[in-house]
C-alpha positions as CSV (number, residue, x, y, z in Angstrom):
1,M,26.0,8.2,-0.6
2,S,27.8,11.9,-0.7
3,E,27.1,14.3,-2.8
4,K,29.5,13.7,-5.1
5,D,28.1,10.2,-5.5
6,V,24.9,11.3,-6.7
7,M,26.4,13.4,-9.4
8,K,28.7,10.4,-10.4
9,A,25.0,8.5,-10.7
10,A,23.8,11.7,-12.7
11,K,23.5,10.8,-15.7
12,W,22.1,6.9,-15.7
13,S,19.8,7.6,-13.4
14,R,18.3,11.0,-14.7
15,R,17.9,8.7,-18.0
16,A,16.2,6.0,-15.5
17,A,14.1,8.7,-14.8
18,M,12.9,10.2,-17.6
19,G,12.3,6.6,-19.7
20,K,10.2,5.7,-17.0
21,C,8.0,8.8,-17.3
22,V,5.1,7.4,-18.5
23,S,1.4,7.4,-17.9
24,S,0.3,6.2,-14.7
25,G,-2.6,4.4,-16.3
26,D,-5.5,7.0,-15.4
27,A,-6.4,9.4,-17.4
28,A,-7.8,11.3,-15.4
29,A,-5.1,11.5,-12.8
30,D,-2.3,12.3,-15.3
31,K,-3.9,15.3,-16.8
32,E,-5.0,16.8,-13.2
33,L,-1.2,15.9,-11.9
34,W,-0.2,18.0,-15.0
35,A,-2.1,21.3,-14.1
36,N,-1.3,20.7,-10.8
37,T,1.8,21.2,-12.4
38,V,1.4,23.6,-14.5
39,L,-0.3,25.8,-11.4
40,E,2.8,25.2,-9.4
41,R,4.6,27.0,-12.3
42,D,2.1,29.6,-12.2
43,K,2.4,30.1,-8.7
44,G,6.0,30.3,-8.9
45,W,7.1,27.4,-7.1
46,L,8.6,26.0,-10.4
47,S,9.9,26.8,-13.6
48,G,9.8,25.5,-16.8
49,P,9.7,23.4,-18.8
50,F,12.9,23.1,-19.9
51,S,15.0,20.7,-22.3
52,E,18.0,18.6,-20.8
53,E,20.5,20.7,-23.2
54,E,19.0,24.6,-21.3
55,L,19.1,22.7,-17.8
56,S,23.1,21.5,-18.5
57,S,23.3,24.8,-19.3
58,R,22.5,26.3,-16.3
59,L,23.2,23.8,-13.9
60,G,26.0,22.1,-15.8
61,P,26.2,18.6,-17.0
62,L,25.2,16.7,-12.8
63,W,22.0,17.6,-12.5
64,T,19.5,14.7,-11.4
65,A,15.9,15.2,-12.1
66,S,13.2,13.2,-10.1
67,S,9.9,11.5,-11.3
68,R,6.9,13.2,-10.1
69,F,3.8,11.2,-10.0
70,P,0.1,11.3,-8.1
71,V,-1.3,9.5,-5.4
72,R,-4.9,10.4,-4.5
73,Q,-6.2,10.7,-0.8
74,G,-9.8,11.5,-1.0
75,D,-10.8,13.6,-3.7
76,K,-7.6,15.3,-3.4
77,L,-4.6,14.7,-5.5
78,R,-1.2,15.2,-3.9
79,C,1.4,15.2,-6.4
80,I,4.8,13.2,-4.8
81,D,8.1,14.1,-6.4
82,N,10.4,10.7,-5.9
83,L,14.3,12.4,-5.1
84,S,14.9,9.2,-3.2
85,G,14.7,7.2,-6.9
86,S,17.3,9.6,-7.7
87,F,19.3,9.2,-4.7
88,V,18.7,12.6,-3.6
89,N,17.7,11.3,-0.3
90,A,20.1,9.0,0.1
91,A,22.8,12.0,0.6
92,F,21.0,13.8,3.2
93,G,21.6,12.0,6.7
94,S,20.2,14.1,10.5
95,S,21.6,13.4,14.3
96,E,18.7,15.6,15.3
97,K,15.5,13.1,15.7
98,L,11.9,15.1,14.8
99,D,9.6,15.6,17.9
100,L,6.2,15.7,16.8
101,G,3.5,16.6,18.8
102,G,0.2,14.4,18.1
103,I,-2.7,13.5,19.1
104,D,-1.2,12.0,23.0
105,Q,0.1,15.9,23.4
106,L,-2.8,18.5,22.8
107,A,-4.2,15.6,25.3
108,G,-1.5,16.0,28.0
109,L,-2.3,19.4,27.5
110,V,-5.6,19.9,27.7
111,K,-5.7,18.3,31.1
112,A,-2.9,20.2,32.4
113,L,-5.4,23.1,31.6
114,I,-8.6,21.4,33.0
115,G,-7.4,19.8,36.3
116,G,-4.5,22.3,37.5
117,V,-7.3,24.4,38.5
118,L,-8.2,22.6,42.1
119,D,-12.1,22.6,43.9
120,N,-10.1,24.8,46.6
121,R,-9.1,27.9,43.5
122,D,-5.2,26.2,44.0
123,V,-3.5,26.2,40.9
124,V,-1.0,23.1,40.4
125,L,1.2,21.9,37.6
126,T,4.0,19.5,37.5
127,L,6.1,19.9,35.2
128,S,7.7,17.1,33.5
129,T,11.3,18.2,35.2
130,G,8.8,16.9,38.3
131,V,9.4,20.9,39.6
132,V,5.8,21.3,40.9
133,L,4.3,25.0,39.9
134,R,2.0,26.0,42.5
135,G,-0.4,29.4,42.5
136,V,-4.0,30.7,43.2
137,L,-6.5,31.5,40.4
138,R,-7.2,35.0,39.6
139,C,-10.2,36.5,42.0
140,S,-11.9,37.0,38.2
141,F,-11.6,33.6,37.2
142,S,-14.5,31.4,38.4
143,I,-13.2,27.5,38.7
144,Q,-15.6,26.6,36.1
145,E,-14.4,29.5,33.8
146,A,-11.0,28.3,34.3
147,R,-12.2,24.6,33.3
148,N,-14.1,26.3,30.6
149,I,-11.3,25.2,27.5
150,C,-12.2,25.4,23.8
151,G,-10.3,25.3,20.4
152,R,-8.8,24.8,16.9
153,T,-6.8,23.3,14.8
154,L,-4.7,25.8,12.2
155,D,-4.0,24.8,9.3
156,L,-1.6,26.6,7.2
157,E,-1.7,26.6,3.6
158,S,0.6,24.6,0.5
159,A,2.7,24.9,3.7
160,Y,6.2,23.5,2.0
161,R,5.6,25.6,-0.8
162,Q,6.3,28.3,1.8
163,M,10.1,27.7,1.8
164,F,11.8,28.3,-1.0
165,T,15.1,26.2,-2.5
166,A,18.6,26.8,-2.0
167,S,20.1,28.1,-4.9
168,C,23.3,25.7,-4.0
169,S,21.2,22.7,-4.6
170,A,18.9,23.1,-7.9
171,W,21.1,20.7,-9.8
172,A,18.8,18.5,-7.4
173,S,15.7,19.9,-7.8
174,V,14.9,18.7,-11.4
175,I,11.7,17.0,-11.4
176,V,10.2,15.3,-14.9
177,V,6.3,15.3,-15.2
178,F,4.6,13.5,-17.9
179,C,2.4,16.0,-19.9
180,P,-0.6,13.6,-21.6
181,E,-1.4,16.5,-23.6
182,S,2.3,15.5,-26.0
183,G,2.1,12.7,-24.6
184,K,6.5,12.7,-23.2
185,P,8.1,13.6,-20.2
186,E,8.7,17.6,-18.9
187,L,11.7,18.7,-17.3
188,F,11.1,21.5,-14.0
189,C,13.2,23.1,-11.3
190,L,11.6,23.5,-8.4
191,E,11.9,26.4,-7.1
192,A,10.2,25.6,-3.4
193,L,10.0,22.6,-1.1
194,P,8.6,19.4,-2.5
195,F,6.9,16.6,-0.7
196,G,9.4,13.7,-1.4
197,A,12.3,14.7,-0.7
198,T,13.7,13.8,3.0
199,A,15.6,17.5,4.2
200,A,12.4,19.5,3.1
201,V,10.5,17.5,6.4
202,Y,13.6,18.0,8.4
203,G,14.1,22.2,6.9
204,F,9.8,22.8,7.4
205,N,9.7,21.2,10.6
206,R,12.5,23.6,12.0
207,M,10.9,26.5,10.9
208,A,7.6,25.6,12.1
209,R,9.2,24.6,15.5
210,A,10.3,28.5,15.5
211,I,7.0,29.3,14.9
212,W,5.1,27.6,17.8
213,F,8.0,28.8,20.8
214,I,8.0,32.3,19.4
215,G,4.1,31.8,19.9
216,L,4.3,29.7,23.8
217,T,7.0,32.4,25.3
218,M,6.2,36.0,23.7
219,L,2.0,35.5,23.3
220,G,1.8,33.0,26.2
221,L,-0.1,30.8,23.1
222,L,-1.5,27.4,24.0
223,W,-0.9,25.2,21.6
224,T,0.8,22.5,20.2
225,I,2.2,21.3,16.7
226,F,2.5,18.5,14.1
227,Y,3.7,19.0,10.8
228,D,1.9,22.4,8.9
229,D,-1.3,22.0,11.8
230,F,-1.7,23.6,15.1
231,P,-3.9,22.4,17.4
232,H,-4.6,25.2,19.5
233,V,-6.4,25.2,23.3
234,D,-7.8,28.1,25.6
235,H,-10.5,29.2,27.7
236,V,-13.8,30.7,26.4
237,V,-13.4,33.9,27.7
238,S,-10.2,34.5,26.2
239,S,-10.4,32.4,23.1
240,S,-11.5,34.6,20.6
241,E,-8.8,37.2,21.7
242,S,-6.2,34.4,21.9
243,H,-7.6,33.0,18.3
244,Q,-6.7,37.0,16.5
245,S,-3.1,36.8,18.5
246,S,-2.1,33.7,16.7
247,L,-3.3,34.9,13.3
248,E,-1.8,38.0,13.6
249,L,1.7,36.2,14.7
250,L,1.8,35.1,11.6
251,E,0.8,37.0,9.2
252,L,3.7,39.7,11.2
253,L,6.0,36.3,10.3
254,G,4.8,36.2,6.4
255,W,3.1,32.9,6.5
256,S,-0.2,32.4,5.2
257,V,-2.6,30.2,6.9
258,S,-5.1,28.2,5.1
259,K,-9.0,30.2,4.7
260,S,-11.2,27.4,3.1
261,A,-14.3,26.3,4.7
262,K,-13.5,23.1,5.7
263,K,-10.5,24.9,8.0
264,D,-10.6,28.3,8.3
265,K,-12.9,27.3,11.7
266,P,-13.9,29.8,15.0
267,M,-12.2,28.3,18.5
268,A,-15.5,25.9,19.4
269,K,-15.8,23.4,22.0
270,S,-15.5,20.4,19.9
271,F,-13.0,20.6,16.9
272,V,-10.8,18.0,15.1
273,V,-7.3,17.1,14.7
274,L,-5.3,15.3,12.7
275,G,-8.3,13.2,11.7
276,V,-9.6,12.9,15.8
277,V,-12.7,14.9,17.2
278,F,-12.0,16.4,20.8
279,D,-14.9,17.6,22.4
280,L,-14.4,19.8,25.0
281,S,-18.5,20.2,26.0
282,S,-17.7,18.8,29.0
283,S,-14.1,20.5,30.5
284,A,-16.2,22.9,33.0
285,A,-17.5,19.4,34.4
286,G,-14.0,18.1,34.7
287,Y,-13.1,15.4,31.8
288,F,-12.8,15.6,27.9
289,E,-13.4,12.9,24.8
290,V,-11.9,12.2,22.2
291,L,-13.2,9.6,19.2
292,N,-13.3,9.4,15.7
293,K,-14.7,11.2,13.0
294,P,-17.7,10.0,12.2
295,D,-16.8,9.9,8.4
296,R,-13.6,8.3,9.0
297,I,-16.3,5.1,10.7
298,E,-18.7,5.1,7.7
299,A,-15.2,5.5,5.5
300,I,-13.3,2.2,7.0
301,C,-17.2,0.1,7.5
302,E,-17.6,1.1,3.1
303,T,-14.4,-0.1,2.5
304,V,-15.1,-3.9,4.6
305,R,-18.3,-4.1,2.9
306,R,-16.5,-3.5,-1.0
307,F,-14.1,-6.4,-0.4
308,R,-16.8,-8.6,1.0
309,E,-18.5,-8.4,-1.6
310,A,-15.2,-8.6,-4.2
311,R,-14.4,-11.9,-2.1
312,T,-10.6,-10.3,-2.1
313,F,-8.3,-8.8,0.0
314,S,-4.6,-8.2,-1.4
315,P,-1.8,-7.7,0.5
316,H,-1.0,-4.5,0.0
317,E,-5.2,-3.8,0.9
318,A,-4.6,-5.6,4.0
319,A,-1.0,-4.0,5.1
320,S,-3.7,-0.9,4.9
321,L,-6.7,-1.5,6.0
322,R,-5.2,-2.8,9.4
323,G,-3.2,0.8,10.0
324,R,-6.6,2.5,9.5
325,F,-8.1,-0.1,11.8
326,Q,-5.0,1.0,14.3
327,F,-5.6,4.7,14.6
328,A,-9.2,4.4,14.9
329,E,-8.7,2.1,17.8
330,A,-6.3,4.3,19.3
331,Q,-9.0,6.9,20.0
332,L,-11.6,3.8,21.6
333,F,-11.8,2.7,25.2
334,A,-11.0,-1.2,22.8
335,R,-7.9,-2.9,22.7
336,M,-8.4,-5.3,18.9
337,S,-4.5,-5.0,18.2
338,L,-3.3,-8.3,17.6
339,L,-6.1,-10.7,18.9
340,A,-8.7,-9.2,15.9
341,L,-6.3,-7.9,13.4
342,M,-3.5,-11.1,13.7
343,P,-5.6,-12.8,10.5
344,I,-5.7,-9.5,8.6
345,S,-1.6,-8.8,9.4
346,E,-1.0,-12.2,8.7
347,R,-2.9,-10.8,5.3
348,A,-0.4,-8.4,5.0
349,H,2.3,-10.3,5.3
350,S,1.4,-13.6,2.2
351,Q,2.7,-13.3,-1.0
352,A,-0.1,-15.4,-2.5
353,L,-3.8,-15.3,-1.1
354,S,-6.3,-13.0,-1.9
355,F,-9.6,-14.4,-1.7
356,I,-11.6,-13.9,1.9
357,T,-11.1,-16.5,4.7
358,D,-13.7,-17.3,7.0
359,E,-11.1,-16.2,9.6
360,I,-10.9,-12.5,7.9
361,D,-14.8,-12.0,7.1
362,S,-15.3,-12.8,11.2
363,A,-12.5,-10.3,12.1
364,F,-14.4,-7.8,9.8
365,S,-17.4,-8.2,11.7
366,W,-16.1,-8.0,15.4
367,L,-14.0,-4.5,14.4
368,C,-16.6,-2.9,12.6
369,E,-18.9,-4.0,15.5
370,V,-16.3,-2.3,18.1
371,L,-15.6,0.6,16.2
372,C,-19.6,0.8,15.7
373,S,-20.9,0.5,19.0
374,A,-17.3,1.3,21.2
375,V,-18.2,4.6,23.8
376,P,-15.5,8.2,23.1
377,R,-11.9,7.5,25.0
378,R,-12.8,10.0,27.9
379,V,-10.2,11.6,29.6
380,V,-11.1,12.8,33.8
381,C,-9.5,15.3,34.6
382,V,-10.9,16.3,37.9
383,G,-11.9,14.1,40.9
384,S,-9.9,10.6,39.1
385,L,-10.3,7.7,41.7
386,P,-7.1,6.1,43.1
387,P,-6.6,2.8,40.6
388,L,-8.0,-0.2,41.4
389,L,-5.7,-3.4,42.9
390,V,-7.1,-6.9,41.4
391,L,-4.7,-10.4,42.3
392,T,-6.0,-13.3,40.5
393,D,-4.9,-16.6,40.4
394,G,-5.8,-20.1,38.8
395,A,-4.9,-23.8,39.5
396,C,-5.1,-27.1,37.8
397,E,-5.3,-30.4,39.9
398,G,-5.8,-33.7,40.0
399,V,-4.1,-37.3,37.9
400,C,-5.6,-35.7,34.7
401,F,-5.6,-31.8,35.7
402,E,-9.4,-32.5,35.6
403,L,-9.6,-29.9,38.7
404,V,-9.5,-26.5,37.6
405,T,-10.0,-23.5,40.0
406,C,-9.7,-20.1,40.0
407,G,-9.8,-17.1,42.4
408,G,-9.3,-13.3,42.5
409,V,-9.2,-10.3,45.0
410,M,-10.6,-6.7,44.9
411,F,-9.5,-4.2,47.0
412,D,-10.8,-0.7,46.9
413,P,-8.8,2.3,48.3
414,V,-11.3,4.4,48.4
415,D,-14.0,2.9,50.3
416,G,-11.8,0.1,51.4
417,A,-13.8,-2.8,50.1
418,L,-12.2,-6.3,50.4
419,E,-13.7,-8.7,48.4
420,F,-12.2,-11.6,47.5
421,F,-14.3,-15.3,45.6
422,G,-13.1,-18.4,44.5
423,F,-14.6,-21.7,41.8
424,E,-14.0,-24.5,40.3
425,V,-14.5,-23.5,37.2
426,E,-17.9,-25.1,35.4
427,P,-17.4,-28.9,33.2
428,R,-19.3,-26.9,30.3
429,I,-16.2,-24.1,29.9
430,L,-13.9,-26.8,30.9
431,S,-14.7,-28.8,27.6
432,E,-14.2,-25.6,25.5
433,W,-10.6,-25.8,26.4
434,T,-10.5,-30.2,26.0
435,R,-12.3,-30.0,23.4
436,D,-9.8,-30.3,20.4
437,G,-8.1,-33.2,23.2
438,P,-5.0,-30.7,24.8
439,R,-4.8,-32.1,29.5
440,Q,-2.9,-29.0,30.4
441,T,-5.0,-26.3,30.1
442,I,-3.5,-24.0,33.1
443,G,-3.0,-21.1,30.4
444,Q,-6.5,-20.1,30.5
445,A,-7.0,-20.8,33.8
446,E,-4.8,-18.6,34.8
447,L,-6.5,-15.4,32.2
448,Y,-9.9,-16.5,33.4
449,P,-10.8,-15.3,36.6
450,V,-8.6,-12.1,35.1
451,L,-12.2,-12.3,33.3
452,I,-14.6,-13.0,35.6
453,A,-13.2,-10.0,37.9
454,K,-13.9,-7.6,34.6
455,R,-17.2,-9.1,34.5
456,F,-18.2,-9.1,38.4
457,W,-16.9,-5.0,39.2
458,A,-17.3,-3.8,35.8
459,N,-19.5,-1.1,37.9
460,R,-16.1,-0.1,40.0
461,M,-14.0,-0.6,37.3
462,R,-15.6,2.1,35.4
463,Y,-13.4,4.7,34.0
464,R,-10.5,3.6,36.4
465,R,-7.1,2.4,36.5
466,V,-6.8,-0.9,37.5
467,F,-4.3,-2.6,38.3
468,F,-4.4,-6.5,37.7
469,F,-1.3,-8.2,39.3
470,I,-0.5,-12.0,37.9
471,D,2.2,-14.3,38.8
472,N,2.1,-16.4,35.4
473,D,3.8,-14.7,33.2
474,S,2.4,-15.9,29.5
475,A,-0.8,-14.6,31.0
476,R,0.4,-11.8,31.6
477,D,2.5,-11.1,28.8
478,A,-1.1,-12.3,26.6
479,L,-3.4,-9.7,28.0
480,I,-0.9,-7.3,27.7
481,K,-0.4,-7.7,23.9
482,C,-4.0,-9.1,23.8
483,G,-3.1,-12.0,21.8
484,S,-2.5,-16.2,22.4
485,A,-0.9,-18.8,20.0
486,S,-3.9,-21.1,21.5
487,V,-7.2,-20.3,19.9
488,H,-9.2,-20.7,23.8
489,S,-6.8,-18.3,25.2
490,R,-7.9,-16.3,22.2
491,A,-11.6,-16.7,23.1
492,I,-11.1,-15.2,27.1
493,L,-9.3,-12.5,25.8
494,K,-11.6,-11.4,23.2
495,A,-14.8,-11.7,26.1
496,C,-12.1,-9.4,28.7
497,A,-11.6,-6.8,25.8
498,D,-15.5,-6.5,25.3
499,C,-15.1,-6.2,28.9
500,E,-12.7,-2.8,29.0
501,S,-15.1,-1.3,25.9
502,L,-17.6,-1.2,27.5
503,C,-16.7,0.0,31.9
504,C,-13.6,1.9,29.9
505,T,-11.2,0.6,31.8
506,Y,-7.5,1.3,32.2
507,P,-6.1,-1.9,33.1
508,W,-2.2,-2.8,33.7
509,Y,-1.4,-5.9,34.5
510,A,1.7,-6.7,36.7
511,R,3.8,-9.6,38.2
512,V,3.5,-10.8,41.2
513,A,5.3,-14.2,42.9
514,S,3.6,-16.5,43.9
515,E,4.3,-16.4,47.7
516,S,2.6,-12.9,47.7
517,N,0.0,-13.3,45.7
518,L,-3.2,-12.8,47.8
519,G,-5.7,-14.7,44.9
520,D,-3.5,-17.7,45.2
521,D,-4.8,-19.6,48.2
522,P,-8.7,-18.5,46.9
523,S,-7.5,-20.6,44.1
524,R,-7.4,-23.0,45.7
525,L,-10.5,-22.6,47.5
526,D,-9.3,-22.0,50.2
527,F,-10.6,-19.0,52.0
528,K,-8.7,-18.9,56.0
529,V,-6.4,-16.3,55.2
530,F,-9.1,-14.1,55.1
531,E,-10.4,-14.3,58.5
532,S,-7.5,-11.8,59.4
533,F,-9.5,-9.5,56.8
534,P,-12.5,-7.8,59.2
535,R,-14.2,-6.8,56.5
536,A,-13.5,-9.1,53.3
537,C,-16.3,-10.3,51.7
538,Q,-17.1,-13.2,49.6
539,V,-18.1,-13.3,46.3
540,H,-19.4,-15.7,44.0
541,P,-19.1,-14.3,40.7
542,V,-21.6,-16.5,37.9
543,Q,-19.7,-18.0,35.3
544,P,-20.6,-17.7,31.5
545,C,-22.8,-20.2,29.7
546,S,-19.7,-20.4,26.6
547,L,-17.4,-18.6,25.8
């Protein structure tokens, strides 16, 4: 839409906004929303209240009105201005894309800071362009001091409200708020950037990125940016000076920083970023950990407990809980994406169901167990070992495909170890796969040796990257997305996910042609090819009793 289109629709969109401005149904929320609006007025972020006639006199007859509504976030109520309802957001467009530095960017910065210092005192940094910077650690720094990192998160106070709206946009800056005292809608003019305007997001982020750039280039601050949060790290020996520099920079630029006890914290070895804990206590040893806040896990488990007690689970609740699970999973050595979240995702897209099924209840149990037991995600910066190579294959032969065999090969470039296995799938396992009638079990046969390899070589895989080479595309895809339409394949994938969580490994699944798959022969119980490898050693993994 163009500005003219928004102005043409202003008369009826304004009436619609004022007509819908009624109580939210929560008297306490209405009262708090009104109190916050009055407080914003007193701080100069709003002006008003005005009558329609006064606004038409000030702004002309084509002004729009956007409704304000409350959103509860934890123990805080946030005022949201719906500029989409008045079509103001529809008139905004941008050819740029927001480039936000989240948790991954901060983790990359910390890893470069720690891992860039080599044991021989050389400093090596590889830029995103591929250019390698080399130098020598200054003599006053020991290697441990250079790797000893701490950090904090600097948070701007009422960040959007520190930027004012343009006078030429005043006609689109009117909000309507329900007043619980009079029971009528009241009109205010926005003087500062609102929550709910697309243009406000882009406008604020331009300024925030300018602050980040000034601190980075002029003061050498090691920080990133995510909206109004500035995660900041530095060496422990210089952390206090770096911290003070960042505060003085913002003060010089005229920006206010949050001084609350919850947010205004000194540099520390463990600090919170975007609801995630960065634990740098082992940075001098060459690694750090990223984990969920304990109260986040407790809150998720408490939410699940309430759903179980009520025995109801609406699609809206399912969508919200799925997002919380996915965010928490990202900070753990665990992969529960499609596999365990499938019944919850199905509920999120359903229209009528609201009761908790046995499948959803089982998913709740596993997800909460994983969240409470999985170890934090460890990022090894110094002395990381080269990837482990594993090749697997499965075969189904016989008139009725009754002979199911599997094989696998492992090569460790650290010590040159080459181990392989080949076995016939135990009848008790095969009976589980064929219990519902399928005769062809090649899908499970291709996945099963991956599980056996993960269990048998778990010690070698711990905190390492592992390249799995598989010649079956459907099995590879299932392992990548950790999901399958087959219930028997899902059982294997769930066991694989548990192994990854326990041994803290980083798997990568790649396609290999059957002719090049070293695991093809042992999967048919043919081991002659390994006679030409003097160091090759056959191993005999124990198969599980059940999946």
